[in-house]
Gaussian input, Z-matrix of N, CA and C with variables (Angstrom, degrees):
# hf/3-21g

backbone

0 1
 N
 C     1     B1
 C     2     B2     1     A1
 N     3     B3     2     A2     1     D1
 C     4     B4     3     A3     2     D2
 C     5     B5     4     A4     3     D3
 N     6     B6     5     A5     4     D4
 C     7     B7     6     A6     5     D5
 C     8     B8     7     A7     6     D6
 N     9     B9     8     A8     7     D7
 C    10    B10     9     A9     8     D8
 C    11    B11    10    A10     9     D9
 N    12    B12    11    A11    10    D10
 C    13    B13    12    A12    11    D11
 C    14    B14    13    A13    12    D12
 N    15    B15    14    A14    13    D13
 C    16    B16    15    A15    14    D14
 C    17    B17    16    A16    15    D15
 N    18    B18    17    A17    16    D16
 C    19    B19    18    A18    17    D17
 C    20    B20    19    A19    18    D18
 N    21    B21    20    A20    19    D19
 C    22    B22    21    A21    20    D20
 C    23    B23    22    A22    21    D21
 N    24    B24    23    A23    22    D22
 C    25    B25    24    A24    23    D23
 C    26    B26    25    A25    24    D24
 N    27    B27    26    A26    25    D25
 C    28    B28    27    A27    26    D26
 C    29    B29    28    A28    27    D27
 N    30    B30    29    A29    28    D28
 C    31    B31    30    A30    29    D29
 C    32    B32    31    A31    30    D30
 N    33    B33    32    A32    31    D31
 C    34    B34    33    A33    32    D32
 C    35    B35    34    A34    33    D33
 N    36    B36    35    A35    34    D34
 C    37    B37    36    A36    35    D35
 C    38    B38    37    A37    36    D36
 N    39    B39    38    A38    37    D37
 C    40    B40    39    A39    38    D38
 C    41    B41    40    A40    39    D39
 N    42    B42    41    A41    40    D40
 C    43    B43    42    A42    41    D41
 C    44    B44    43    A43    42    D42
 N    45    B45    44    A44    43    D43
 C    46    B46    45    A45    44    D44
 C    47    B47    46    A46    45    D45
 N    48    B48    47    A47    46    D46
 C    49    B49    48    A48    47    D47
 C    50    B50    49    A49    48    D48
 N    51    B51    50    A50    49    D49
 C    52    B52    51    A51    50    D50
 C    53    B53    52    A52    51    D51
 N    54    B54    53    A53    52    D52
 C    55    B55    54    A54    53    D53
 C    56    B56    55    A55    54    D54
 N    57    B57    56    A56    55    D55
 C    58    B58    57    A57    56    D56
 C    59    B59    58    A58    57    D57
 N    60    B60    59    A59    58    D58
 C    61    B61    60    A60    59    D59
 C    62    B62    61    A61    60    D60
 N    63    B63    62    A62    61    D61
 C    64    B64    63    A63    62    D62
 C    65    B65    64    A64    63    D63
 N    66    B66    65    A65    64    D64
 C    67    B67    66    A66    65    D65
 C    68    B68    67    A67    66    D66
 N    69    B69    68    A68    67    D67
 C    70    B70    69    A69    68    D68
 C    71    B71    70    A70    69    D69
 N    72    B72    71    A71    70    D70
 C    73    B73    72    A72    71    D71
 C    74    B74    73    A73    72    D72
 N    75    B75    74    A74    73    D73
 C    76    B76    75    A75    74    D74
 C    77    B77    76    A76    75    D75
 N    78    B78    77    A77    76    D76
 C    79    B79    78    A78    77    D77
 C    80    B80    79    A79    78    D78
 N    81    B81    80    A80    79    D79
 C    82    B82    81    A81    80    D80
 C    83    B83    82    A82    81    D81
 N    84    B84    83    A83    82    D82
 C    85    B85    84    A84    83    D83
 C    86    B86    85    A85    84    D84
 N    87    B87    86    A86    85    D85
 C    88    B88    87    A87    86    D86
 C    89    B89    88    A88    87    D87
 N    90    B90    89    A89    88    D88
 C    91    B91    90    A90    89    D89
 C    92    B92    91    A91    90    D90
 N    93    B93    92    A92    91    D91
 C    94    B94    93    A93    92    D92
 C    95    B95    94    A94    93    D93
 N    96    B96    95    A95    94    D94
 C    97    B97    96    A96    95    D95
 C    98    B98    97    A97    96    D96
 N    99    B99    98    A98    97    D97
 C   100   B100    99    A99    98    D98
 C   101   B101   100   A100    99    D99
 N   102   B102   101   A101   100   D100
 C   103   B103   102   A102   101   D101
 C   104   B104   103   A103   102   D102
 N   105   B105   104   A104   103   D103
 C   106   B106   105   A105   104   D104
 C   107   B107   106   A106   105   D105
 N   108   B108   107   A107   106   D106
 C   109   B109   108   A108   107   D107
 C   110   B110   109   A109   108   D108
 N   111   B111   110   A110   109   D109
 C   112   B112   111   A111   110   D110
 C   113   B113   112   A112   111   D111
 N   114   B114   113   A113   112   D112
 C   115   B115   114   A114   113   D113
 C   116   B116   115   A115   114   D114
 N   117   B117   116   A116   115   D115
 C   118   B118   117   A117   116   D116
 C   119   B119   118   A118   117   D117
 N   120   B120   119   A119   118   D118
 C   121   B121   120   A120   119   D119
 C   122   B122   121   A121   120   D120
 N   123   B123   122   A122   121   D121
 C   124   B124   123   A123   122   D122
 C   125   B125   124   A124   123   D123
 N   126   B126   125   A125   124   D124
 C   127   B127   126   A126   125   D125
 C   128   B128   127   A127   126   D126
 N   129   B129   128   A128   127   D127
 C   130   B130   129   A129   128   D128
 C   131   B131   130   A130   129   D129
 N   132   B132   131   A131   130   D130
 C   133   B133   132   A132   131   D131
 C   134   B134   133   A133   132   D132
 N   135   B135   134   A134   133   D133
 C   136   B136   135   A135   134   D134
 C   137   B137   136   A136   135   D135
 N   138   B138   137   A137   136   D136
 C   139   B139   138   A138   137   D137
 C   140   B140   139   A139   138   D138
 N   141   B141   140   A140   139   D139
 C   142   B142   141   A141   140   D140
 C   143   B143   142   A142   141   D141
 N   144   B144   143   A143   142   D142
 C   145   B145   144   A144   143   D143
 C   146   B146   145   A145   144   D144
 N   147   B147   146   A146   145   D145
 C   148   B148   147   A147   146   D146
 C   149   B149   148   A148   147   D147
 N   150   B150   149   A149   148   D148
 C   151   B151   150   A150   149   D149
 C   152   B152   151   A151   150   D150
 N   153   B153   152   A152   151   D151
 C   154   B154   153   A153   152   D152
 C   155   B155   154   A154   153   D153
 N   156   B156   155   A155   154   D154
 C   157   B157   156   A156   155   D155
 C   158   B158   157   A157   156   D156
 N   159   B159   158   A158   157   D157
 C   160   B160   159   A159   158   D158
 C   161   B161   160   A160   159   D159
 N   162   B162   161   A161   160   D160
 C   163   B163   162   A162   161   D161
 C   164   B164   163   A163   162   D162
 N   165   B165   164   A164   163   D163
 C   166   B166   165   A165   164   D164
 C   167   B167   166   A166   165   D165
 N   168   B168   167   A167   166   D166
 C   169   B169   168   A168   167   D167
 C   170   B170   169   A169   168   D168
 N   171   B171   170   A170   169   D169
 C   172   B172   171   A171   170   D170
 C   173   B173   172   A172   171   D171
 N   174   B174   173   A173   172   D172
 C   175   B175   174   A174   173   D173
 C   176   B176   175   A175   174   D174
 N   177   B177   176   A176   175   D175
 C   178   B178   177   A177   176   D176
 C   179   B179   178   A178   177   D177
 N   180   B180   179   A179   178   D178
 C   181   B181   180   A180   179   D179
 C   182   B182   181   A181   180   D180
 N   183   B183   182   A182   181   D181
 C   184   B184   183   A183   182   D182
 C   185   B185   184   A184   183   D183
 N   186   B186   185   A185   184   D184
 C   187   B187   186   A186   185   D185
 C   188   B188   187   A187   186   D186
 N   189   B189   188   A188   187   D187
 C   190   B190   189   A189   188   D188
 C   191   B191   190   A190   189   D189
 N   192   B192   191   A191   190   D190
 C   193   B193   192   A192   191   D191
 C   194   B194   193   A193   192   D192
 N   195   B195   194   A194   193   D193
 C   196   B196   195   A195   194   D194
 C   197   B197   196   A196   195   D195
 N   198   B198   197   A197   196   D196
 C   199   B199   198   A198   197   D197
 C   200   B200   199   A199   198   D198
 N   201   B201   200   A200   199   D199
 C   202   B202   201   A201   200   D200
 C   203   B203   202   A202   201   D201
 N   204   B204   203   A203   202   D202
 C   205   B205   204   A204   203   D203
 C   206   B206   205   A205   204   D204
 N   207   B207   206   A206   205   D205
 C   208   B208   207   A207   206   D206
 C   209   B209   208   A208   207   D207
 N   210   B210   209   A209   208   D208
 C   211   B211   210   A210   209   D209
 C   212   B212   211   A211   210   D210
 N   213   B213   212   A212   211   D211
 C   214   B214   213   A213   212   D212
 C   215   B215   214   A214   213   D213
 N   216   B216   215   A215   214   D214
 C   217   B217   216   A216   215   D215
 C   218   B218   217   A217   216   D216
 N   219   B219   218   A218   217   D217
 C   220   B220   219   A219   218   D218
 C   221   B221   220   A220   219   D219
 N   222   B222   221   A221   220   D220
 C   223   B223   222   A222   221   D221
 C   224   B224   223   A223   222   D222
 N   225   B225   224   A224   223   D223
 C   226   B226   225   A225   224   D224
 C   227   B227   226   A226   225   D225
 N   228   B228   227   A227   226   D226
 C   229   B229   228   A228   227   D227
 C   230   B230   229   A229   228   D228
 N   231   B231   230   A230   229   D229
 C   232   B232   231   A231   230   D230
 C   233   B233   232   A232   231   D231
 N   234   B234   233   A233   232   D232
 C   235   B235   234   A234   233   D233
 C   236   B236   235   A235   234   D234
 N   237   B237   236   A236   235   D235
 C   238   B238   237   A237   236   D236
 C   239   B239   238   A238   237   D237
 N   240   B240   239   A239   238   D238
 C   241   B241   240   A240   239   D239
 C   242   B242   241   A241   240   D240
 N   243   B243   242   A242   241   D241
 C   244   B244   243   A243   242   D242
 C   245   B245   244   A244   243   D243
 N   246   B246   245   A245   244   D244
 C   247   B247   246   A246   245   D245
 C   248   B248   247   A247   246   D246
 N   249   B249   248   A248   247   D247
 C   250   B250   249   A249   248   D248
 C   251   B251   250   A250   249   D249
 N   252   B252   251   A251   250   D250
 C   253   B253   252   A252   251   D251
 C   254   B254   253   A253   252   D252
 N   255   B255   254   A254   253   D253
 C   256   B256   255   A255   254   D254
 C   257   B257   256   A256   255   D255
 N   258   B258   257   A257   256   D256
 C   259   B259   258   A258   257   D257
 C   260   B260   259   A259   258   D258
 N   261   B261   260   A260   259   D259
 C   262   B262   261   A261   260   D260
 C   263   B263   262   A262   261   D261
 N   264   B264   263   A263   262   D262
 C   265   B265   264   A264   263   D263
 C   266   B266   265   A265   264   D264

   B1=1.4424
   B2=1.5287
   B3=1.3084
   B4=1.4611
   B5=1.5276
   B6=1.3330
   B7=1.4611
   B8=1.5230
   B9=1.3245
   B10=1.4594
   B11=1.5201
   B12=1.3166
   B13=1.4635
   B14=1.5268
   B15=1.3228
   B16=1.4644
   B17=1.5285
   B18=1.3113
   B19=1.4648
   B20=1.5282
   B21=1.3344
   B22=1.4644
   B23=1.5272
   B24=1.3224
   B25=1.4621
   B26=1.5236
   B27=1.3156
   B28=1.4552
   B29=1.5338
   B30=1.3172
   B31=1.4670
   B32=1.5236
   B33=1.3184
   B34=1.4605
   B35=1.5255
   B36=1.3209
   B37=1.4645
   B38=1.5262
   B39=1.3275
   B40=1.4590
   B41=1.5246
   B42=1.3283
   B43=1.4674
   B44=1.5306
   B45=1.3229
   B46=1.4673
   B47=1.5266
   B48=1.3380
   B49=1.4676
   B50=1.5261
   B51=1.3247
   B52=1.4649
   B53=1.5299
   B54=1.3235
   B55=1.4691
   B56=1.5253
   B57=1.3231
   B58=1.4618
   B59=1.5265
   B60=1.3426
   B61=1.4665
   B62=1.5346
   B63=1.3065
   B64=1.4590
   B65=1.5366
   B66=1.3255
   B67=1.4696
   B68=1.5305
   B69=1.3295
   B70=1.4619
   B71=1.5216
   B72=1.3047
   B73=1.4638
   B74=1.5216
   B75=1.3187
   B76=1.4623
   B77=1.5129
   B78=1.3057
   B79=1.4620
   B80=1.5271
   B81=1.3211
   B82=1.4585
   B83=1.5281
   B84=1.3247
   B85=1.4597
   B86=1.5273
   B87=1.3223
   B88=1.4641
   B89=1.5232
   B90=1.3244
   B91=1.4732
   B92=1.5287
   B93=1.3210
   B94=1.4558
   B95=1.5229
   B96=1.3131
   B97=1.4637
   B98=1.5218
   B99=1.3262
   B100=1.4552
   B101=1.5192
   B102=1.3367
   B103=1.4607
   B104=1.5213
   B105=1.3129
   B106=1.4575
   B107=1.5212
   B108=1.3056
   B109=1.4589
   B110=1.5278
   B111=1.3117
   B112=1.4594
   B113=1.5200
   B114=1.3084
   B115=1.4607
   B116=1.5323
   B117=1.3062
   B118=1.4657
   B119=1.5351
   B120=1.3300
   B121=1.4628
   B122=1.5231
   B123=1.3290
   B124=1.4651
   B125=1.5249
   B126=1.3143
   B127=1.4647
   B128=1.5298
   B129=1.3282
   B130=1.4670
   B131=1.5348
   B132=1.3150
   B133=1.4707
   B134=1.5284
   B135=1.3239
   B136=1.4676
   B137=1.5213
   B138=1.3174
   B139=1.4530
   B140=1.5289
   B141=1.3252
   B142=1.4627
   B143=1.5306
   B144=1.3238
   B145=1.4651
   B146=1.5238
   B147=1.3286
   B148=1.4602
   B149=1.5193
   B150=1.3168
   B151=1.4681
   B152=1.5283
   B153=1.3285
   B154=1.4571
   B155=1.5188
   B156=1.3309
   B157=1.4608
   B158=1.5238
   B159=1.3361
   B160=1.4548
   B161=1.5163
   B162=1.3029
   B163=1.4661
   B164=1.5174
   B165=1.2990
   B166=1.4608
   B167=1.5262
   B168=1.2905
   B169=1.4673
   B170=1.5256
   B171=1.3314
   B172=1.4607
   B173=1.5079
   B174=1.3131
   B175=1.4631
   B176=1.5262
   B177=1.3138
   B178=1.4640
   B179=1.5288
   B180=1.3336
   B181=1.4612
   B182=1.5327
   B183=1.3213
   B184=1.4646
   B185=1.5265
   B186=1.3171
   B187=1.4668
   B188=1.5262
   B189=1.3257
   B190=1.4689
   B191=1.5278
   B192=1.3192
   B193=1.4685
   B194=1.5248
   B195=1.3159
   B196=1.4610
   B197=1.5248
   B198=1.3252
   B199=1.4621
   B200=1.5262
   B201=1.3252
   B202=1.4684
   B203=1.5256
   B204=1.3135
   B205=1.4689
   B206=1.5281
   B207=1.3239
   B208=1.4627
   B209=1.5295
   B210=1.3275
   B211=1.4623
   B212=1.5189
   B213=1.3157
   B214=1.4563
   B215=1.5139
   B216=1.3230
   B217=1.4583
   B218=1.5272
   B219=1.3067
   B220=1.4595
   B221=1.5227
   B222=1.3207
   B223=1.4635
   B224=1.5160
   B225=1.2956
   B226=1.4605
   B227=1.5195
   B228=1.3098
   B229=1.4633
   B230=1.5258
   B231=1.3075
   B232=1.4546
   B233=1.5224
   B234=1.3138
   B235=1.4579
   B236=1.5286
   B237=1.3254
   B238=1.4664
   B239=1.5435
   B240=1.3187
   B241=1.4672
   B242=1.5359
   B243=1.3310
   B244=1.4600
   B245=1.5181
   B246=1.3209
   B247=1.4526
   B248=1.5204
   B249=1.3214
   B250=1.4558
   B251=1.5144
   B252=1.3153
   B253=1.4565
   B254=1.5196
   B255=1.3258
   B256=1.4561
   B257=1.5157
   B258=1.3070
   B259=1.4646
   B260=1.4990
   B261=1.3243
   B262=1.4499
   B263=1.5307
   B264=1.3225
   B265=1.4798
   B266=1.5055
   A1=108.26
   A2=116.30
   A3=122.62
   A4=110.18
   A5=115.22
   A6=121.36
   A7=109.33
   A8=115.93
   A9=122.38
   A10=107.05
   A11=116.41
   A12=122.65
   A13=108.65
   A14=116.55
   A15=118.61
   A16=110.27
   A17=115.20
   A18=121.61
   A19=112.24
   A20=117.12
   A21=119.62
   A22=111.28
   A23=116.32
   A24=119.37
   A25=111.34
   A26=117.06
   A27=120.00
   A28=110.03
   A29=116.22
   A30=120.56
   A31=110.40
   A32=116.76
   A33=120.12
   A34=111.25
   A35=117.05
   A36=118.97
   A37=111.63
   A38=116.80
   A39=120.57
   A40=113.86
   A41=117.07
   A42=120.57
   A43=113.55
   A44=117.00
   A45=120.23
   A46=110.33
   A47=117.86
   A48=121.20
   A49=114.72
   A50=118.73
   A51=120.66
   A52=112.41
   A53=117.61
   A54=120.85
   A55=112.56
   A56=116.72
   A57=120.69
   A58=109.05
   A59=117.05
   A60=119.64
   A61=111.02
   A62=116.15
   A63=122.64
   A64=111.61
   A65=117.85
   A66=120.27
   A67=111.77
   A68=117.50
   A69=120.74
   A70=112.85
   A71=116.58
   A72=120.73
   A73=111.33
   A74=116.72
   A75=120.97
   A76=112.40
   A77=117.03
   A78=121.33
   A79=109.64
   A80=116.58
   A81=120.54
   A82=112.62
   A83=116.96
   A84=120.39
   A85=113.52
   A86=117.69
   A87=121.83
   A88=110.31
   A89=116.64
   A90=120.51
   A91=111.96
   A92=117.17
   A93=120.72
   A94=113.33
   A95=116.20
   A96=121.11
   A97=109.53
   A98=116.09
   A99=120.75
   A100=107.14
   A101=115.37
   A102=120.89
   A103=108.20
   A104=115.34
   A105=121.23
   A106=110.15
   A107=114.61
   A108=121.28
   A109=105.97
   A110=115.72
   A111=120.14
   A112=110.35
   A113=116.13
   A114=119.87
   A115=110.50
   A116=117.18
   A117=121.55
   A118=109.84
   A119=117.92
   A120=120.77
   A121=110.95
   A122=117.16
   A123=119.83
   A124=110.91
   A125=116.80
   A126=121.11
   A127=109.53
   A128=116.34
   A129=120.90
   A130=110.78
   A131=116.88
   A132=121.14
   A133=110.15
   A134=117.07
   A135=120.78
   A136=111.65
   A137=116.37
   A138=121.23
   A139=111.55
   A140=116.87
   A141=120.19
   A142=111.78
   A143=117.07
   A144=120.61
   A145=109.89
   A146=116.97
   A147=122.06
   A148=113.19
   A149=116.51
   A150=121.61
   A151=112.25
   A152=116.56
   A153=120.28
   A154=114.08
   A155=117.66
   A156=121.84
   A157=112.93
   A158=116.65
   A159=120.76
   A160=108.70
   A161=115.57
   A162=121.51
   A163=107.55
   A164=116.38
   A165=121.27
   A166=112.86
   A167=117.98
   A168=122.44
   A169=112.46
   A170=115.92
   A171=120.20
   A172=115.14
   A173=117.60
   A174=122.81
   A175=107.99
   A176=117.45
   A177=121.05
   A178=109.53
   A179=117.63
   A180=119.82
   A181=112.66
   A182=117.33
   A183=120.24
   A184=110.82
   A185=115.90
   A186=120.12
   A187=111.70
   A188=116.96
   A189=120.77
   A190=109.25
   A191=116.87
   A192=120.40
   A193=109.78
   A194=117.05
   A195=121.18
   A196=111.52
   A197=116.46
   A198=120.99
   A199=111.13
   A200=116.91
   A201=120.15
   A202=110.55
   A203=116.39
   A204=120.34
   A205=109.93
   A206=116.85
   A207=121.03
   A208=112.02
   A209=116.97
   A210=121.62
   A211=113.26
   A212=116.65
   A213=119.80
   A214=116.27
   A215=117.75
   A216=119.71
   A217=109.36
   A218=115.67
   A219=121.30
   A220=108.08
   A221=116.14
   A222=120.28
   A223=110.98
   A224=116.27
   A225=122.45
   A226=107.33
   A227=115.94
   A228=121.42
   A229=110.81
   A230=115.08
   A231=122.11
   A232=106.87
   A233=115.85
   A234=120.30
   A235=110.64
   A236=117.18
   A237=119.99
   A238=112.10
   A239=115.55
   A240=119.37
   A241=111.11
   A242=116.06
   A243=119.62
   A244=110.93
   A245=116.75
   A246=119.79
   A247=111.29
   A248=116.62
   A249=120.79
   A250=112.96
   A251=116.41
   A252=121.13
   A253=112.33
   A254=117.39
   A255=119.87
   A256=111.88
   A257=116.74
   A258=120.95
   A259=111.20
   A260=117.10
   A261=120.65
   A262=113.14
   A263=116.31
   A264=119.51
   A265=112.15
   D1=155.60
   D2=179.30
   D3=-111.58
   D4=143.27
   D5=179.90
   D6=-133.71
   D7=142.10
   D8=172.60
   D9=-103.43
   D10=117.44
   D11=-176.30
   D12=-94.11
   D13=132.57
   D14=178.99
   D15=-80.94
   D16=174.72
   D17=-174.37
   D18=-59.54
   D19=-42.96
   D20=179.96
   D21=-60.43
   D22=-47.53
   D23=-178.27
   D24=-65.03
   D25=-35.09
   D26=177.10
   D27=-61.66
   D28=-51.89
   D29=-179.14
   D30=-61.70
   D31=-47.15
   D32=-179.17
   D33=-60.96
   D34=-43.18
   D35=-176.80
   D36=-64.46
   D37=-28.92
   D38=-178.22
   D39=-92.32
   D40=-30.57
   D41=-173.11
   D42=-114.66
   D43=-38.45
   D44=-174.33
   D45=-142.53
   D46=69.00
   D47=-174.45
   D48=-61.78
   D49=-17.76
   D50=178.65
   D51=-65.41
   D52=-17.55
   D53=179.13
   D54=-77.87
   D55=-13.93
   D56=-178.06
   D57=-84.91
   D58=127.75
   D59=177.78
   D60=-56.71
   D61=143.79
   D62=-176.47
   D63=-55.11
   D64=-36.30
   D65=-177.85
   D66=-65.73
   D67=-21.21
   D68=179.06
   D69=-96.93
   D70=-19.98
   D71=-178.52
   D72=-59.35
   D73=-42.48
   D74=-179.98
   D75=-60.18
   D76=-38.15
   D77=178.57
   D78=-63.82
   D79=-46.45
   D80=-177.46
   D81=-68.48
   D82=-29.36
   D83=-178.24
   D84=-88.41
   D85=-14.93
   D86=-177.00
   D87=-78.85
   D88=114.09
   D89=-179.02
   D90=-70.19
   D91=-10.08
   D92=177.00
   D93=-77.46
   D94=-12.31
   D95=178.33
   D96=-98.40
   D97=143.09
   D98=172.05
   D99=-91.26
   D100=124.89
   D101=-178.24
   D102=-112.32
   D103=116.07
   D104=179.45
   D105=-101.85
   D106=149.83
   D107=170.37
   D108=-134.24
   D109=132.27
   D110=179.99
   D111=-68.54
   D112=141.63
   D113=175.74
   D114=-61.87
   D115=-22.46
   D116=175.60
   D117=-61.91
   D118=-32.98
   D119=178.54
   D120=-62.26
   D121=-39.60
   D122=178.27
   D123=-66.68
   D124=-36.81
   D125=176.06
   D126=-64.55
   D127=-44.55
   D128=179.70
   D129=-60.84
   D130=-43.56
   D131=178.94
   D132=-61.48
   D133=-47.11
   D134=-179.71
   D135=-62.61
   D136=-43.69
   D137=-179.40
   D138=-62.21
   D139=-51.24
   D140=-178.65
   D141=-66.95
   D142=-35.58
   D143=176.53
   D144=-63.36
   D145=-44.86
   D146=-179.93
   D147=-63.87
   D148=-30.77
   D149=178.86
   D150=-84.58
   D151=-5.28
   D152=-178.52
   D153=79.54
   D154=14.22
   D155=-178.81
   D156=-95.87
   D157=-1.57
   D158=-179.46
   D159=-138.66
   D160=126.14
   D161=177.21
   D162=-109.65
   D163=131.90
   D164=-172.53
   D165=-113.27
   D166=29.49
   D167=175.42
   D168=51.86
   D169=47.96
   D170=176.40
   D171=80.81
   D172=9.68
   D173=179.74
   D174=-109.02
   D175=144.00
   D176=177.68
   D177=-93.74
   D178=160.83
   D179=175.79
   D180=-56.52
   D181=-35.86
   D182=178.34
   D183=-62.85
   D184=-39.09
   D185=178.64
   D186=-69.32
   D187=-29.38
   D188=176.30
   D189=-62.64
   D190=-43.47
   D191=179.36
   D192=-60.28
   D193=-49.11
   D194=-179.99
   D195=-61.05
   D196=-42.95
   D197=-179.35
   D198=-66.36
   D199=-37.29
   D200=178.67
   D201=-63.14
   D202=-45.51
   D203=178.92
   D204=-63.46
   D205=-44.97
   D206=179.87
   D207=-63.38
   D208=-27.69
   D209=-179.81
   D210=-87.33
   D211=1.02
   D212=175.38
   D213=96.14
   D214=8.94
   D215=176.47
   D216=-79.29
   D217=138.95
   D218=176.64
   D219=-104.58
   D220=133.76
   D221=178.85
   D222=-73.60
   D223=136.95
   D224=178.38
   D225=-112.75
   D226=107.72
   D227=-177.70
   D228=-71.22
   D229=145.90
   D230=175.34
   D231=-112.94
   D232=127.39
   D233=-177.54
   D234=-88.95
   D235=157.87
   D236=175.74
   D237=-58.37
   D238=-33.87
   D239=179.22
   D240=-64.84
   D241=-41.27
   D242=178.10
   D243=-63.88
   D244=-40.91
   D245=178.43
   D246=-66.61
   D247=-37.98
   D248=177.32
   D249=-64.16
   D250=-33.25
   D251=179.04
   D252=-67.92
   D253=-24.89
   D254=179.71
   D255=-62.74
   D256=-34.95
   D257=-179.23
   D258=-68.84
   D259=-38.60
   D260=-175.45
   D261=-88.99
   D262=-2.68
   D263=-176.93
   D264=-77.03

């Protein structure tokens, strides 16, 4: 099965996994599942980190990207067309 992980779950899974409910931990740890994270999440992390609104426990946004890939998350690209559709939806 495939799952799209939001920004909070991405950060928690990499930095503070105890915040993830036990019922979801199995999904994130199961290599049989494809776990996607939107590239928008990486932008959000960088933006909030740069503004001082997000603390990453000594990790940089660049390291989050590397850690996500190493942990088996697949990046899900968002196209300009998809973003344009949000306005008209």
